[in-house]
N, C-alpha and C positions, 0 to 999 in steps of 0.2 A: 754744474756737475763737477764733482771732485773725483779724480781717478786715483785710488789708493793713497789718498792724502788725509791724514787724520784731522778731524775737527777738534782742536785741542780743548780739553776740559780744564777746569781750574787746577786740578792736580797735575796735569801734563805741563801746564805753563809754569807752575811752581817747580816741578822737577827740572825743566829746561833752565830756568833762571838759576836754580841752585847748582846745577851741573856747570853752568858757565862760571859762576862765582868761585866754585871749588876746583876749576880746571879739569873737570871730568867730562866735558861735552864730547870729546872724541870717543868716549866709551858708550854713549847712548845715541850717537848719530853715525852715519857711514864715514865720518871724517877720518877715523882711525884706519880704515881700509883704503881710503883715498891717498893718504900720505905714503909716499914711496912707490905708488903704483907705476907700473911700466907705462911709458908714454911715447916711445919711439920704436919703429919697426923698419926692417930692411925692405919689406915688400908687403903688398896686400895679403898675399898668401900666409906670410908669417903672422900678420895681425889676425887673419881669419882663424888660424890654428890656435893662437893665444886666447882669443875671446871664446871660441867654441869649446875650449877646455875649462873655462870658468863656470862655476856652478850657477851664477846669476844669468849667464848668457846661454847655457846649454839648452834650456827649453825654448829659446827663440825659434820661430819658423826660419827656414833657410832664407826666405825672402827678406825677413826683418833683419837678420844678421848681415846680409849683403847691403841692405839700406843703411844700417849702422856704419858699416865700413865705408860705404860710398860717401856718406855725409858727415861721418865722425872723424875722418882722417884727412889731413892736408899734406901735400907734397912738401918735403923739406930736404934740400940737397939731393942725395941719391936714395933717400928713403921716405918714410911717412911718419907723421906724429899726430897725436890726438888734436883735433881742432879746438876742443874745449880745454883750456888750461887747468891742470889738476889743482894748481894753487888757488884759482878762482873758485873751483868746486869746493875745495877745502874751506875757504872763507865763508861760502854760502852755508855749508853744514854747521860751521861754528857760530854763525850769527843768526840762526833760525829764530823766528819770533817767539817771545815768551809773554807777549801781551796781545790782546785782541783789540782791533780798532773799534769794534762795537760788539756787544753781547749777541751771540748767534740767535738767541730767542727773539730778538727784535727784527730778524729778517722778514721782509715782506714778500720776497721771491721764493719760489720753491728751491729746495736744495736736495740733490741726490748724491750720495756717497756710494761709489762703485768700487769694490775692492776684490782682489784675488783671494780665493778661499785659503790659500797657503801663505798669504801675506804675513810678514813679520812687522809691518809698519802700522796697519790699521788693526786695532785690538777690539775685543768684545765691548769694552766700555765706550769706544768711539761709535760703534754701531748703535748701542743703546742711546747715546747722547743725541745723535742725529735723528734717530727715530722718534725721540721725545719732542723734537721741534714741531711747531704747528704745521709747517709745510715741508718737513724733512722726511727723507726715505733712505733706506739702506738696501743695497743690492750686493750680492757676492756672485762671482763667476769663477770658473776654473782658472787656476794659475796662481802665481806668486805675485810679488810686488810689481814686476814688470809684465803683468798679464796682457797688456795691449800688444806687446811684441811676441807673446806666446800664443795668443788666440786673437789675432787682429780682426778677422771678419766677424767673429762672434761678439767681440767688444764693440765694434762699430754698430752692429745690429742692435745690441742692448742699449747703447747710447741713443740711437735713433728712435727706438721704441719708446724710451722715456721722454725724449723731446717731443715726439709726435703726440703722446698722451697729454703732455703739458699744453701743447698747442691746441689740441682738441678741447681741453678743459677751459682754456682761455677764450676760445671762440664761442663756447657755450655760455660763458659768463659775461661776455662783452658785447 
């Protein structure tokens, strides 16, 4: 199951490869926003205020924001810093794949793509693409790209429903 992760079409892969060659990858991935992002805070409270004010984090449930702070910050000197190095995150965004190891239509396992209705990552053509796969299905739920932190219980319920359905289907065929 993919959570708000596009199953790249041929056009997507071409676009990513072209953007890398032309030095424009920061414009089509979150890399541009990651560069220069604040990574150090004097206190957890300062970090809480900082992230709570960011559009991406505003919809998080209070529990998910607290979990993000608890697990996403590490003590450093008299303050705190992000546990995940922004430079590593930047390199991940810049080196995203532009090739597929195997054509998705050859998948023998079921594949579900679950995305937030307001996601800017998964587009309509991704939904159509996964829905055309023999064992592919597309689901959307309330929220944006980080919908699991916006609606954690509903997300978990949706994932479990799909997995139980698949398990039932497998037990009836096996």
